[in-house]
C-alpha positions in Angstrom: -0.2 0.5 0.0 2.9 2.2 0.1 3.5 2.7 -3.5 -0.3 3.4 -4.4 0.0 6.0 -1.0 2.9 7.5 -3.0 1.5 7.3 -6.6 -1.7 8.6 -5.1 0.2 11.8 -3.9 2.2 12.4 -6.7 -1.2 12.3 -8.9 -3.0 15.2 -6.7 0.2 16.7 -6.7 0.3 16.8 -10.8 -3.7 17.3 -10.5 -3.6 20.3 -8.9 -0.5 21.8 -10.0 -2.2 21.7 -14.0 -5.0 22.8 -13.0 -3.7 26.1 -11.0 -1.5 26.4 -14.1 -4.0 26.4 -16.6 -6.4 28.7 -14.3 -4.0 31.2 -14.3 -2.3 31.3 -17.9 -5.9 30.8 -19.6 -8.8 33.0 -19.8 -12.2 30.9 -19.7 -13.7 31.2 -22.9 -10.2 31.2 -24.5 -9.0 28.1 -26.3 -5.4 27.0 -26.7 -4.6 24.8 -29.5 -1.5 22.2 -29.0 -1.8 19.3 -31.2 -4.0 17.7 -34.0 -7.5 18.0 -32.2 -5.6 18.6 -28.6 -6.9 21.9 -27.3 -6.6 23.3 -23.9 -9.4 25.7 -22.0 -11.0 25.9 -18.7 -14.0 24.4 -18.4 -15.9 23.9 -15.1 -17.5 19.9 -14.8 -20.4 20.0 -12.0 -21.0 16.7 -12.7 -19.0 13.6 -12.7 -16.5 12.4 -15.0 -17.1 13.5 -18.9 -19.6 16.2 -17.3 -22.2 13.6 -17.0 -25.0 14.3 -14.0 -24.1 18.3 -14.3 -25.3 20.1 -11.5 -25.1 17.2 -8.9 -21.4 18.9 -7.7 -22.2 18.9 -4.3 -23.6 14.7 -4.4 -20.5 14.0 -6.0 -18.1 14.5 -3.2 -19.5 11.9 -0.9 -19.5 9.5 -4.0 -16.2 10.2 -4.7 -15.2 9.8 -0.9 -16.9 6.3 -0.9 -15.4 5.7 -4.2 -11.7 6.2 -2.7 -13.1 3.9 0.4 -14.2 0.8 -2.2 -11.1 0.9 -4.1 -8.7 0.7 -1.0 -11.2 -2.1 0.2 -11.3 -4.1 -3.1 -7.5 -3.3 -3.8 -6.5 -5.0 -0.3 -5.7 -8.3 -2.3 -3.7 -7.0 -5.4 -0.2 -7.2 -5.0 2.7 -6.1 -6.9 4.0 -3.1 -7.9 1.5 -2.6 -11.2 -1.2 -3.3 -8.6 0.1 -0.5 -6.2 0.5 1.7 -9.6 -3.2 1.4 -10.5 -4.5 2.2 -6.8 -2.8 5.0 -6.7 -3.9 6.2 -9.9 -7.6 5.8 -8.9 -7.1 6.8 -5.6 -5.2 10.4 -6.5 -7.6 11.2 -9.3 -10.7 10.9 -6.8 -8.9 13.0 -4.3 -7.6 15.4 -6.9 -11.1 16.1 -7.9 -12.7 16.0 -4.7 -9.7 18.6 -3.4 -11.8 20.6 -6.6 -14.9 20.3 -5.5 -14.2 21.3 -1.8 -11.5 23.7 -1.8 -11.9 25.7 -5.1 -14.5 28.1 -5.2 -16.4 27.0 -8.2 -19.6 25.9 -6.9 -18.4 22.4 -6.4 -17.4 21.9 -10.1 -14.1 20.6 -10.9 -11.8 22.3 -13.5 -11.2 20.4 -16.6 -9.0 21.5 -19.4 -8.1 19.0 -21.3 -10.1 19.2 -25.2 -9.9 16.3 -27.5 -12.7 18.3 -29.7 -13.9 14.5 -30.3 -14.5 13.4 -26.6 -15.8 14.8 -23.4 -13.2 17.7 -22.0 -11.1 15.7 -19.0 -8.0 16.9 -16.3 -5.3 14.7 -15.1 -7.5 13.4 -12.4 -10.0 11.7 -15.0 -7.2 10.4 -16.5 -6.1 8.2 -13.1 -9.4 7.1 -12.2 -10.8 5.8 -15.7 -7.5 4.5 -16.7 -6.4 3.3 -13.4 -9.8 1.6 -12.9 -9.9 0.1 -16.3 -6.5 -1.3 -15.1 -7.8 -2.5 -11.6 -10.6 -4.2 -13.1 -8.4 -5.9 -15.4 -5.9 -6.8 -12.6 -8.7 -8.1 -10.3 -9.5 -10.6 -13.0 -5.7 -11.9 -13.1 -6.0 -15.2 -10.6 -2.7 -14.5 -8.5 -3.2 -17.4 -6.0 -0.4 -20.3 -6.8 -1.4 -23.5 -8.3 -2.1 -26.2 -6.4 0.7 -29.1 -6.2 1.0 -31.7 -8.8 0.4 -34.8 -8.2 3.4 -37.0 -7.6 4.1 -38.9 -10.8 3.5 -42.8 -10.4 6.9 -44.8 -10.1 7.7 -46.7 -13.2 6.2 -50.3 -14.0 8.8 -53.0 -13.6 9.7 -54.6 -17.1 8.5 -58.4 -17.6 10.8 -61.0 -16.6 12.6 -58.6 -14.0 13.4 -59.6 -10.5 12.1 -57.0 -8.2 12.6 -57.8 -4.6 11.6 -54.9 -2.0 15.3 -52.9 -1.2 16.9 -54.3 -4.2 16.8 -53.0 -7.5 15.5 -54.4 -10.8 17.7 -57.2 -12.3 17.4 -59.3 -15.3 
Protein backbone atom coordinates (compact mmCIF):
# COMPACT_ATOMS: atom_id res chain seq x y z
CA UNK A 1 0.00 0.00 0.00
CA UNK A 2 3.00 2.32 0.38
CA UNK A 3 3.45 2.51 -3.40
CA UNK A 4 -0.26 3.23 -3.88
CA UNK A 5 -0.11 6.03 -1.30
CA UNK A 6 2.96 7.56 -2.98
CA UNK A 7 1.41 7.37 -6.45
CA UNK A 8 -1.85 8.82 -5.12
CA UNK A 9 -0.03 11.77 -3.52
CA UNK A 10 1.96 12.41 -6.72
CA UNK A 11 -1.21 12.14 -8.84
CA UNK A 12 -3.07 14.65 -6.65
CA UNK A 13 -0.10 17.02 -6.84
CA UNK A 14 0.17 16.70 -10.64
CA UNK A 15 -3.58 17.21 -11.01
CA UNK A 16 -3.68 20.30 -8.81
CA UNK A 17 -0.54 21.82 -10.33
CA UNK A 18 -1.85 21.42 -13.89
CA UNK A 19 -5.22 22.90 -12.93
CA UNK A 20 -3.55 25.86 -11.22
CA UNK A 21 -1.32 26.52 -14.24
CA UNK A 22 -4.31 26.41 -16.59
CA UNK A 23 -6.37 28.73 -14.38
CA UNK A 24 -3.50 31.25 -14.20
CA UNK A 25 -2.57 31.19 -17.90
CA UNK A 26 -5.80 30.61 -19.85
CA UNK A 27 -8.84 32.84 -19.59
CA UNK A 28 -12.28 31.28 -19.38
CA UNK A 29 -13.62 30.93 -22.93
CA UNK A 30 -10.12 31.02 -24.43
CA UNK A 31 -8.92 27.98 -26.39
CA UNK A 32 -5.23 27.17 -26.88
CA UNK A 33 -4.52 24.81 -29.81
CA UNK A 34 -1.75 22.32 -28.97
CA UNK A 35 -1.56 19.54 -31.54
CA UNK A 36 -3.98 18.10 -34.09
CA UNK A 37 -7.34 18.03 -32.25
CA UNK A 38 -5.85 18.61 -28.78
CA UNK A 39 -6.61 21.99 -27.29
CA UNK A 40 -6.60 23.43 -23.79
CA UNK A 41 -9.26 25.58 -22.21
CA UNK A 42 -10.97 26.25 -18.88
CA UNK A 43 -14.19 24.32 -18.34
CA UNK A 44 -16.10 23.78 -15.10
CA UNK A 45 -17.70 20.38 -14.59
CA UNK A 46 -20.32 20.18 -11.86
CA UNK A 47 -21.12 16.55 -12.69
CA UNK A 48 -19.09 13.37 -12.63
CA UNK A 49 -16.58 12.11 -15.17
CA UNK A 50 -17.10 13.39 -18.71
CA UNK A 51 -19.65 16.00 -17.54
CA UNK A 52 -22.31 13.39 -16.77
CA UNK A 53 -24.83 14.47 -14.12
CA UNK A 54 -24.20 18.20 -14.45
CA UNK A 55 -25.31 20.31 -11.53
CA UNK A 56 -24.81 17.53 -8.98
CA UNK A 57 -21.50 18.81 -7.56
CA UNK A 58 -22.58 18.70 -3.91
CA UNK A 59 -23.80 15.11 -4.22
CA UNK A 60 -20.65 13.97 -5.99
CA UNK A 61 -18.26 14.71 -3.09
CA UNK A 62 -19.62 11.94 -0.81
CA UNK A 63 -19.70 9.63 -3.82
CA UNK A 64 -16.01 10.35 -4.52
CA UNK A 65 -15.16 9.60 -0.91
CA UNK A 66 -17.09 6.32 -1.14
CA UNK A 67 -15.16 5.44 -4.32
CA UNK A 68 -11.84 5.96 -2.52
CA UNK A 69 -12.93 3.73 0.38
CA UNK A 70 -14.25 1.05 -2.01
CA UNK A 71 -11.08 1.07 -4.13
CA UNK A 72 -8.88 0.71 -1.05
CA UNK A 73 -11.09 -2.15 0.21
CA UNK A 74 -11.17 -3.98 -3.14
CA UNK A 75 -7.51 -3.34 -3.86
CA UNK A 76 -6.24 -4.77 -0.57
CA UNK A 77 -5.83 -8.26 -2.00
CA UNK A 78 -3.94 -7.13 -5.10
CA UNK A 79 -0.18 -7.51 -4.92
CA UNK A 80 2.72 -6.17 -6.92
CA UNK A 81 3.99 -2.87 -8.25
CA UNK A 82 1.47 -2.65 -11.06
CA UNK A 83 -1.38 -3.02 -8.58
CA UNK A 84 0.14 -0.30 -6.39
CA UNK A 85 0.49 1.98 -9.39
CA UNK A 86 -3.10 1.63 -10.60
CA UNK A 87 -4.55 1.82 -7.09
CA UNK A 88 -2.63 5.05 -6.59
CA UNK A 89 -3.92 6.44 -9.90
CA UNK A 90 -7.56 5.79 -9.00
CA UNK A 91 -7.24 7.06 -5.43
CA UNK A 92 -5.19 10.09 -6.49
CA UNK A 93 -7.64 10.95 -9.26
CA UNK A 94 -10.64 10.71 -6.97
CA UNK A 95 -8.94 12.83 -4.31
CA UNK A 96 -7.75 15.36 -6.92
CA UNK A 97 -11.30 16.03 -8.09
CA UNK A 98 -12.55 15.96 -4.49
CA UNK A 99 -10.05 18.72 -3.63
CA UNK A 100 -11.53 20.81 -6.46
CA UNK A 101 -15.07 20.30 -5.22
CA UNK A 102 -14.24 21.11 -1.61
CA UNK A 103 -11.44 23.70 -1.76
CA UNK A 104 -11.69 25.59 -5.04
CA UNK A 105 -14.37 28.26 -5.28
CA UNK A 106 -16.27 26.94 -8.30
CA UNK A 107 -19.58 25.94 -6.67
CA UNK A 108 -18.58 22.30 -6.28
CA UNK A 109 -17.33 21.98 -9.86
CA UNK A 110 -13.99 20.55 -10.97
CA UNK A 111 -11.70 22.22 -13.47
CA UNK A 112 -11.45 20.35 -16.76
CA UNK A 113 -9.03 21.60 -19.40
CA UNK A 114 -7.97 18.84 -21.83
CA UNK A 115 -10.18 19.03 -24.91
CA UNK A 116 -9.68 16.57 -27.76
CA UNK A 117 -12.79 17.92 -29.52
CA UNK A 118 -14.03 14.39 -30.22
CA UNK A 119 -14.16 13.24 -26.58
CA UNK A 120 -15.55 14.85 -23.42
CA UNK A 121 -13.28 17.45 -21.79
CA UNK A 122 -11.25 16.02 -18.88
CA UNK A 123 -8.32 16.59 -16.51
CA UNK A 124 -5.40 14.68 -14.99
CA UNK A 125 -7.57 13.36 -12.14
CA UNK A 126 -10.03 11.90 -14.67
CA UNK A 127 -7.16 10.13 -16.44
CA UNK A 128 -6.19 8.48 -13.15
CA UNK A 129 -9.73 7.44 -12.29
CA UNK A 130 -10.65 6.09 -15.74
CA UNK A 131 -7.36 4.50 -16.88
CA UNK A 132 -6.50 3.29 -13.38
CA UNK A 133 -10.02 1.93 -12.93
CA UNK A 134 -9.86 -0.03 -16.17
CA UNK A 135 -6.43 -1.41 -15.26
CA UNK A 136 -7.64 -2.23 -11.75
CA UNK A 137 -10.58 -4.15 -13.18
CA UNK A 138 -8.29 -6.13 -15.46
CA UNK A 139 -5.87 -6.85 -12.61
CA UNK A 140 -8.67 -8.09 -10.39
CA UNK A 141 -9.57 -10.66 -13.06
CA UNK A 142 -6.05 -12.06 -13.00
CA UNK A 143 -5.64 -15.10 -10.77
CA UNK A 144 -2.45 -14.72 -8.72
CA UNK A 145 -3.08 -17.67 -6.43
CA UNK A 146 -0.37 -20.29 -6.52
CA UNK A 147 -1.20 -23.36 -8.57
CA UNK A 148 -2.14 -26.44 -6.54
CA UNK A 149 0.70 -28.92 -6.15
CA UNK A 150 0.93 -31.52 -8.89
CA UNK A 151 0.19 -35.10 -7.92
CA UNK A 152 3.32 -37.19 -7.55
CA UNK A 153 4.37 -39.04 -10.65
CA UNK A 154 3.64 -42.80 -10.48
CA UNK A 155 6.49 -45.23 -10.06
CA UNK A 156 7.48 -46.86 -13.35
CA UNK A 157 6.12 -50.37 -13.80
CA UNK A 158 8.81 -53.09 -13.64
CA UNK A 159 9.55 -54.80 -16.90
CA UNK A 160 8.24 -58.29 -17.42
CA UNK A 161 10.74 -60.96 -16.56
CA UNK A 162 12.62 -58.86 -14.08
CA UNK A 163 13.21 -59.75 -10.48
CA UNK A 164 11.90 -57.00 -8.20
CA UNK A 165 12.44 -57.44 -4.50
CA UNK A 166 11.94 -54.92 -1.72
CA UNK A 167 15.18 -53.05 -1.15
CA UNK A 168 16.76 -54.47 -4.32
CA UNK A 169 17.21 -52.95 -7.65
CA UNK A 170 15.58 -54.34 -10.74
CA UNK A 171 17.67 -57.20 -12.14
CA UNK A 172 17.35 -59.24 -15.30
